[in-house]
C-alpha positions in Angstrom: 0.0 0.1 -0.4 1.3 2.8 -1.1 2.3 6.8 1.5 2.8 10.0 1.0 5.5 11.2 2.3 4.0 14.3 4.8 5.5 17.5 5.1 7.7 16.6 8.4 8.8 12.8 7.9 9.9 12.6 11.1 5.8 11.6 12.0 6.6 8.4 10.4 6.7 5.4 12.0 9.4 3.2 11.1 7.9 0.4 9.9 6.5 3.5 7.9 9.9 5.3 6.8 11.2 1.7 6.0 8.6 1.1 3.6 9.0 4.9 1.9 12.8 4.5 1.1 13.0 1.0 -0.3 10.3 2.6 -2.6 12.2 5.3 -3.1 9.7 7.8 -2.0 12.1 9.0 0.7 16.1 8.8 0.9 17.9 8.4 4.5 19.4 12.2 3.8 16.1 13.5 3.9 14.6 11.3 7.0 18.0 12.6 8.8 18.2 16.2 7.9 14.2 16.4 9.3 15.6 14.4 12.7 18.4 16.4 12.6 16.2 20.1 12.6 14.0 19.0 15.1 17.3 17.7 17.7 18.2 21.3 17.3 14.8 22.0 18.4 13.7 20.2 21.4 16.9 18.7 22.2 18.3 21.5 24.7 15.1 21.0 26.6 15.5 17.1 27.0 19.4 16.5 27.1 19.2 12.2 25.6 22.1 12.4 24.1 25.7 12.5 25.3 27.2 12.4 21.4 25.8 14.1 18.0 27.7 14.4 16.0 25.1 15.8 12.8 27.6 15.9 9.7 29.1 12.2 10.6 25.5 11.7 11.2 24.0 13.0 7.3 27.2 11.2 6.5 26.4 7.7 8.2 22.5 8.4 6.3 23.9 9.1 3.0 25.9 5.5 3.1 23.4 3.8 4.7 22.6 0.0 3.4 19.4 -1.7 2.2 17.9 -3.7 4.4 15.1 -3.9 6.9 16.8 -0.6 8.5 17.8 1.2 5.7 18.2 4.7 6.6 16.4 4.5 10.1 17.7 7.2 12.6 19.1 5.2 15.8 19.7 6.4 19.5 22.1 3.9 20.5 22.4 3.6 24.8 26.1 4.3 26.0 27.0 1.3 27.2 26.9 -0.3 24.2 29.9 0.2 22.3 30.8 2.4 19.2 33.6 2.2 16.7 33.2 5.6 16.3 31.7 7.6 18.2 32.6 7.5 22.3 31.1 5.1 24.7 31.9 6.4 28.1 29.5 4.0 30.2 27.7 7.2 32.2 31.2 7.6 34.1 33.5 10.1 34.1 36.2 7.4 34.5 35.7 6.3 30.5 35.4 10.1 29.4 37.0 9.9 25.6 36.9 6.5 25.4 36.8 5.4 21.6 37.1 1.4 21.5 37.7 0.0 18.1 34.8 -2.4 17.3 31.1 -1.7 17.4 29.2 -3.9 19.8 27.1 -6.6 18.3 23.7 -4.8 18.4 24.9 -1.7 17.0 26.8 -4.0 14.2 23.7 -5.8 13.6 21.6 -2.2 12.9 24.2 -0.8 11.3 24.0 -4.6 8.4 20.5 -4.1 8.9 20.9 -0.7 7.6 20.2 1.2 9.9 22.1 4.8 10.6 23.3 5.7 14.2 22.3 9.3 14.8 24.1 9.7 18.0 25.1 8.0 22.0 22.2 8.5 23.9 22.3 9.0 27.8 23.0 6.1 30.1 22.7 6.2 34.2 26.1 5.5 36.2 26.7 2.2 34.5 23.6 2.1 33.4 23.0 1.4 37.4 22.9 4.9 39.4 24.5 8.0 39.5 22.1 9.9 37.2 22.8 11.4 33.8 21.2 14.8 32.3 18.1 13.7 30.5 15.2 15.1 32.0 10.5 14.0 30.8 10.0 15.7 27.1 6.5 15.8 28.8 7.9 17.6 31.5 11.3 18.7 31.3 11.0 18.7 35.6 10.3 15.0 36.3 13.2 12.4 35.6 12.8 10.4 32.2 13.2 6.7 33.9 16.4 4.8 33.4 19.0 3.2 33.1 18.2 4.3 29.8 17.3 7.2 29.9 18.5 9.4 27.1 16.6 6.8 24.9 13.3 7.1 26.1 13.3 10.8 26.2 14.1 10.6 23.0 11.8 8.8 21.5 9.3 9.6 24.2 10.7 13.8 22.1 10.7 11.9 18.2 14.2 13.0 18.9 14.9 9.5 16.9 12.1 6.6 16.0 14.2 3.7 17.2 16.5 3.4 20.2 18.9 1.2 22.3 17.6 0.5 26.3 19.1 -2.7 28.5 17.8 -3.4 31.7 18.9 -5.3 34.7 16.4 -4.4 37.1 13.7 -1.5 35.0 15.2 0.3 33.1 13.6 -0.1 29.1 10.2 -0.9 31.0 10.1 2.0 33.4 11.9 5.2 31.1 9.4 3.8 28.2 6.6 4.5 30.6 7.4 7.5 31.9 8.3 9.1 28.6 5.4 7.7 26.7 6.9 5.8 24.7 6.9 1.4 24.0 9.3 -0.5 25.6 10.4 -4.4 24.9 12.8 -5.6 27.0 13.4 -9.3 25.1 13.6 -12.8 26.4 16.9 -12.8 28.3 19.8 -13.1 25.2 17.7 -12.4 22.3 20.1 -10.0 21.8 23.4 -9.7 21.8 24.7 -8.5 24.1 28.8 -8.6 23.3 30.3 -5.3 23.5 28.6 -4.7 26.0 29.3 -2.5 29.7 27.8 -5.7 31.1 27.0 -5.7 35.1 24.6 -8.7 35.4 25.9 -11.4 33.8 22.7 -13.3 35.0 20.6 -10.7 34.5 21.4 -7.4 32.3 19.0 -7.8 28.5 19.6 -5.2 25.3 15.9 -4.1 24.4 14.4 -1.6 22.4 12.4 1.4 23.0 10.3 2.3 20.2 7.2 5.1 19.0 5.1 1.9 18.3 4.7 -1.6 19.1 5.4 -2.8 15.3 8.4 -0.4 15.1 10.0 -2.6 18.4 9.6 -6.1 16.5 10.8 -4.8 13.3 14.2 -3.2 15.1 14.2 -6.1 17.2 13.5 -8.9 14.6 16.1 -6.9 11.9 19.4 -6.9 14.6 18.5 -10.2 16.5 17.6 -12.9 13.5 14.9 -14.0 15.1 11.3 -13.1 13.1 9.4 -11.1 15.4 5.8 -10.9 13.3 4.2 -7.6 12.8 2.2 -6.8 15.5 -0.5 -5.0 13.4 -1.9 -8.3 12.2 -4.7 -8.6 14.1 -4.8 -12.3 16.0 -8.0 -14.5 15.3 -8.6 -14.5 18.5 -8.9 -12.6 22.2 -6.6 -13.5 24.4 -5.9 -15.3 27.8 -5.1 -12.2 30.3 -4.3 -12.4 34.1 -4.3 -9.2 36.1 -1.0 -9.7 38.2 -0.6 -7.3 40.9 2.5 -9.2 41.7 4.9 -8.8 45.1 4.9 -5.8 45.1 1.7 -4.5 44.6 1.9 -1.9 48.0 4.3 -0.2 45.4 1.4 1.5 43.4 0.2 5.1 43.4 -3.5 5.4 43.7 -3.6 6.5 39.7 -1.8 3.0 38.9 -4.0 1.0 41.4 -7.0 2.6 39.2 -4.8 2.3 36.1 -4.7 -1.5 36.0 -8.3 -2.1 37.0 -9.0 0.5 33.9 -6.9 -1.9 31.4 -8.7 -5.0 32.8 -12.2 -3.3 32.1 -11.5 -2.1 28.7 -9.6 -5.7 27.9 -12.4 -7.6 29.2 -14.8 -5.5 26.9 -12.8 -5.9 24.2 -13.2 -9.7 24.3 -10.6 -11.7 26.2 -11.0 -14.1 28.8 -9.9 -11.6 31.8 -8.7 -13.4 35.5 -7.1 -12.3 38.3 -3.5 -14.5 38.5 -0.9 -13.8 40.6 2.7 -15.3 41.0 2.6 -18.6 43.7 4.3 -17.3 47.2 7.8 -18.9 46.9 8.2 -16.0 44.0 8.2 -13.7 46.4 12.0 -14.1 47.4 12.8 -12.2 44.4 12.5 -9.2 46.5 15.0 -10.2 48.0 17.4 -12.0 45.3 17.3 -9.6 42.8 19.5 -6.8 44.6 22.2 -9.7 46.1 22.8 -11.1 41.8 23.0 -7.6 41.0 25.1 -6.4 43.5 27.2 -9.2 43.5 27.6 -9.4 40.0 28.3 -5.8 39.3 31.1 -5.8 41.9 32.8 -8.8 40.3 32.1 -6.5 36.9 33.7 -3.7 37.8 36.8 -4.9 39.8 39.2 -2.8 37.7 37.0 0.6 37.9 37.6 0.0 41.7 41.1 -0.6 42.1 42.4 1.6 39.6 40.0 4.2 39.7 37.3 4.7 43.2 37.6 7.6 43.7 35.5 8.0 40.6 32.2 6.3 41.6 29.8 7.7 43.0 29.3 6.8 46.4 26.1 5.6 45.9 27.0 3.3 43.5 30.0 2.6 46.0 28.3 1.3 48.4 26.3 -1.0 46.7 29.5 -2.9 45.1 31.0 -3.0 49.1 27.0 -4.4 50.0 27.4 -7.6 47.0 30.8 -8.0 47.9 30.3 -8.5 51.4 27.6 -11.2 50.8 28.7 -14.9 52.6 28.7 -17.5 49.4 26.0 -19.3 51.0 23.8 -16.1 50.7 24.6 -15.5 46.8 24.0 -19.3 46.4 20.7 -19.2 47.8 19.7 -15.4 45.5 20.8 -18.2 42.4 18.8 -20.8 43.4 15.1 -19.2 44.1 16.1 -17.3 40.4 16.7 -20.9 38.6 13.6 -22.4 41.3 11.0 -19.5 39.8 12.5 -19.3 36.1 11.8 -22.8 36.4 8.2 -22.2 37.8 7.0 -19.3 35.3 5.2 -21.8 33.2 3.2 -23.4 35.6 2.5 -20.0 37.5 0.7 -18.8 33.7 -0.8 -22.3 33.2 -3.7 -21.3 30.9 -2.9 -17.8 30.2 -1.1 -15.8 27.0 -0.1 -13.5 29.0 -0.3 -11.3 32.5 -0.8 -7.7 32.9 0.9 -6.0 35.6 1.8 -2.5 35.9 4.9 -0.8 34.4 6.3 0.9 36.7 4.7 2.1 40.4 2.9 6.0 38.8 4.3 8.4 36.9 7.8 9.6 36.7 8.5 10.9 40.1 9.8 14.5 40.3 13.6 15.9 40.0 16.4 14.4 38.1 18.6 12.9 40.8 16.7 9.5 41.4 15.0 7.7 38.3 13.0 5.8 40.1 11.3 2.6 41.6 11.7 -0.9 39.1 9.6 -2.3 42.4 7.1 -3.4 38.8 9.7 -4.5 36.4 13.3 -6.4 38.6 11.0 -9.8 38.9 10.3 -10.5 35.2 13.5 -9.9 34.5 14.6 -12.2 36.9 12.3 -14.4 35.7 14.7 -13.7 31.7 10.5 -13.4 30.2 9.7 -11.3 27.1 7.9 -7.5 28.7 6.6 -4.9 27.0 4.8 -1.5 27.8 2.4 0.4 25.9 1.0 3.8 26.7 -2.2 3.4 29.0 -2.7 7.1 29.7 -2.4 10.0 31.3 -1.6 10.6 35.4 -2.3 13.5 37.6 0.3 15.4 36.9 -0.1 15.0 32.9 2.5 12.7 32.8 2.8 9.7 30.8 1.8 5.9 32.2 1.8 2.7 30.6 1.2 -0.9 30.7 3.2 -4.0 31.5 2.5 -7.6 29.4 4.8 -10.1 29.6 4.7 -13.7 28.7 7.0 -17.0 29.0 10.3 -17.2 28.0 11.7 -17.0 24.2 7.5 -16.5 23.4 8.4 -13.1 22.2 6.2 -13.0 18.6 3.3 -13.5 21.2 4.3 -11.2 23.4 4.6 -8.2 21.4 1.5 -9.0 19.1 -0.9 -9.2 22.4 0.5 -5.7 23.4 -0.1 -3.8 20.2 -3.3 -5.6 21.1 -3.8 -4.6 24.0 -3.2 -1.2 22.7 -5.8 -1.5 20.7 -8.0 -2.4 23.2 -7.4 0.5 25.7 -7.3 2.9 23.1 
């Protein structure tokens, strides 16, 4: 089906822009110029980038390869190495560092025709001290983290696709805060080679975009997986479990109301809707997750701790010291919790297609010193299951809210299809 190019190419979804480029109706250079013009106007109030070179971006667009992402600008979170841009990991320890090679996610994005427009703000090593990025809906509020610049940039329309990474809630939460779609795949679906790894058992590369279909296009292109077309409506309605989860006590009133409203909406759209809580043993992840995350992060930052401890933020140093202090039995028990709950999750989802749960406790918190609470994310990250968040309304302070869709490991294609179904059902 033919599409006319709008007056502003930045209004195109990635899927629509690729179609126009393939049809010869839009040139990558024109698309890049439009985004760079928008960035010049909008980025001062968002501060999404740690590195942006317009001349370099234009040259890359002009030489973009043909492929499923041909000519599409991509923001790259600054924990993923790029051979032609600084990779600084949100830390002064790595100021000006330029790796020799692209990380695997960046290499495969470029091989698919994608154009890296710049590096986006991350918190310190994707874990602690926030960067300069601000929420595009209100710059007095956090964009979330650790994929702060990626979520803020997509939310502000600075680029249509972006990489994020998630160890606790670092894709889903900021995407929800910034009114974007976030997708954390099944653990390991997108290669982590060339990422500044912090927690080997948890770190997951994912994507942030404007639409669910754009997430499927991007993640599928760089992983070599067929993630389908979520815009194709399924031939039946889903079986949905409404899961408040063991951290329900963290839900703000707007999130409590949101979950009830979404449950009503999907039921009216034809879904079979039931309450489904995780079995009691899953609450053990509340303690197990930080034990694993902090212990593995402390081991990952061995060089930084040995050579530049004074350049680590006090908060991060404290977390690393906690991680190093855990007894062996404590860490081993946490890994047993991970293994047991991962193995038991399919049974917990028996007879369901997906779970629906909050994407965040509420709206993005005010202030830029904290990126928000991952209370509704870390359990699913620990379980290695695919998650997506779609915009689901506006909170009491005029900031975006998202709803989270959860599925079983390796059922990413279904999760994306049902996420699109849920998005359509809630309008």
